[in-house]
C-alpha positions as CSV (number, residue, x, y, z in Angstrom):
1,M,-15.2,12.0,-36.9
2,S,-17.1,9.4,-35.3
3,L,-19.3,9.7,-32.0
4,L,-16.8,8.1,-30.1
5,S,-13.7,10.3,-31.5
6,D,-15.8,13.4,-30.6
7,I,-16.2,12.3,-27.2
8,T,-12.3,11.1,-26.7
9,D,-11.6,14.6,-28.0
10,F,-13.9,16.3,-25.5
11,I,-12.7,14.3,-22.6
12,A,-9.1,14.9,-23.4
13,S,-9.6,18.8,-23.5
14,D,-11.6,19.1,-20.5
15,A,-9.9,20.6,-17.5
16,S,-12.3,19.5,-15.1
17,I,-12.1,16.1,-15.9
18,E,-8.3,16.4,-16.1
19,A,-7.9,17.8,-12.7
20,A,-10.2,15.1,-11.2
21,F,-8.3,12.0,-13.0
22,G,-4.9,14.0,-11.7
23,A,-2.9,13.7,-14.7
24,S,-2.9,15.1,-18.5
25,I,-5.5,12.9,-20.5
26,Q,-4.4,11.7,-23.9
27,T,-5.9,9.3,-26.3
28,G,-3.4,6.2,-26.6
29,V,-1.8,7.0,-23.3
30,N,-4.6,6.6,-20.7
31,L,-7.9,7.4,-22.8
32,Y,-9.0,4.4,-25.1
33,V,-11.9,3.5,-27.0
34,G,-13.0,-0.2,-27.0
35,F,-10.4,-1.9,-25.1
36,V,-8.7,-1.7,-21.6
37,P,-5.1,-2.1,-21.6
38,V,-3.0,-3.9,-18.9
39,S,-1.4,-0.8,-18.3
40,P,-1.1,2.2,-17.2
41,A,-3.0,1.8,-14.2
42,N,-5.2,4.8,-14.6
43,V,-7.3,4.6,-17.6
44,I,-10.3,5.8,-19.0
45,T,-12.1,3.9,-21.8
46,L,-15.0,4.4,-23.8
47,F,-17.2,1.7,-25.3
48,I,-20.6,1.8,-27.7
49,M,-23.4,0.0,-26.3
50,G,-25.9,0.5,-28.7
51,G,-28.7,2.7,-28.8
52,S,-32.1,3.3,-30.5
53,P,-32.4,3.8,-34.3
54,P,-32.6,6.9,-35.9
55,E,-35.7,9.0,-35.9
56,P,-38.0,8.3,-39.2
57,G,-37.1,10.4,-42.1
58,N,-34.3,11.8,-40.1
59,K,-30.7,10.5,-41.0
60,Y,-28.8,13.3,-39.2
61,K,-29.8,12.3,-35.6
62,H,-28.3,9.3,-34.1
63,N,-28.9,8.0,-30.6
64,S,-26.5,5.7,-29.0
65,H,-25.6,4.5,-25.6
66,I,-22.1,4.6,-24.3
67,Q,-20.2,3.2,-21.1
68,I,-17.1,5.0,-19.8
69,R,-15.2,2.6,-17.7
70,L,-12.7,4.2,-15.0
71,R,-9.9,2.3,-13.8
72,S,-7.6,3.4,-11.0
73,T,-5.5,2.4,-8.0
74,D,-7.4,4.9,-5.9
75,F,-11.2,4.5,-5.3
76,L,-11.6,8.5,-4.9
77,T,-10.0,9.2,-8.0
78,S,-12.1,6.8,-10.2
79,Y,-15.3,8.2,-8.4
80,N,-14.1,11.9,-8.9
81,T,-13.4,11.4,-12.6
82,G,-16.9,9.8,-13.0
83,Q,-18.6,12.8,-11.4
84,A,-16.5,15.2,-13.5
85,L,-17.6,13.5,-16.4
86,I,-21.2,13.8,-15.2
87,D,-20.8,17.6,-14.4
88,Q,-19.4,18.2,-17.7
89,M,-21.2,16.0,-19.9
90,H,-25.0,15.7,-18.6
91,Y,-25.0,19.1,-16.7
92,N,-23.2,20.9,-19.3
93,G,-26.0,19.7,-21.8
94,N,-24.5,20.7,-24.7
95,V,-21.3,18.7,-25.0
96,L,-19.8,19.4,-28.4
97,T,-20.5,21.8,-31.1
98,N,-18.0,21.4,-34.1
99,S,-18.1,21.3,-38.0
100,N,-19.6,17.8,-37.6
101,G,-22.6,18.6,-35.7
102,I,-24.0,18.7,-32.0
103,L,-23.5,16.1,-29.2
104,Y,-25.8,15.9,-26.3
105,A,-25.4,13.5,-23.4
106,M,-27.5,12.3,-20.8
107,Q,-26.6,10.3,-17.8
108,S,-28.4,7.1,-18.0
109,S,-27.1,5.5,-14.6
110,P,-25.4,6.4,-11.6
111,I,-21.6,5.9,-11.0
112,F,-21.1,2.6,-9.9
113,V,-18.2,0.2,-9.1
114,S,-18.0,-2.9,-11.6
115,R,-15.4,-4.5,-9.8
116,S,-11.5,-4.5,-8.8
117,D,-9.2,-6.4,-11.2
118,E,-6.8,-8.9,-10.0
119,D,-4.2,-6.1,-9.5
120,R,-6.7,-4.3,-6.9
121,R,-7.4,-1.5,-9.1
122,V,-10.9,-0.2,-8.9
123,I,-13.1,-0.3,-12.0
124,M,-16.0,2.2,-12.1
125,T,-18.4,2.6,-14.9
126,C,-20.7,5.5,-16.2
127,N,-23.3,5.2,-18.6
128,F,-24.9,7.9,-21.0
129,E,-27.4,8.2,-23.6
130,V,-25.9,10.4,-26.8
131,S,-27.8,12.0,-29.4
132,H,-25.7,13.1,-32.3
133,V,-27.1,15.6,-34.6
134,R,-24.9,15.7,-37.7
135,Y,-24.8,18.8,-40.2
């Protein structure tokens, strides 16, 4: 599994994030990696935004930056989903432990409104620094 796959699995399975989003979250339906589709109106999209190199001598720890974009027809849906992501990923500390390793995420910026698109849908972003320690 890749870093983004592990995070999408986490987001799709977290009840608090789903409740804030207001709908069942499913990869390929309203949760995407690397691109934002024209529809549906409400989507969550993950992007890898670089990071820092692995620590010298430690090929098992990777440090990355991810951006999560939230698009919705409703300002509060986007904002509340972003806050749920921060609560579950940042404040939880240990996002995911599975057979691949441990994933830690730290919020690296506040939730901010990027813009509204041509269909007047609000686009917000949340940025995280992620350490992925592989077994």
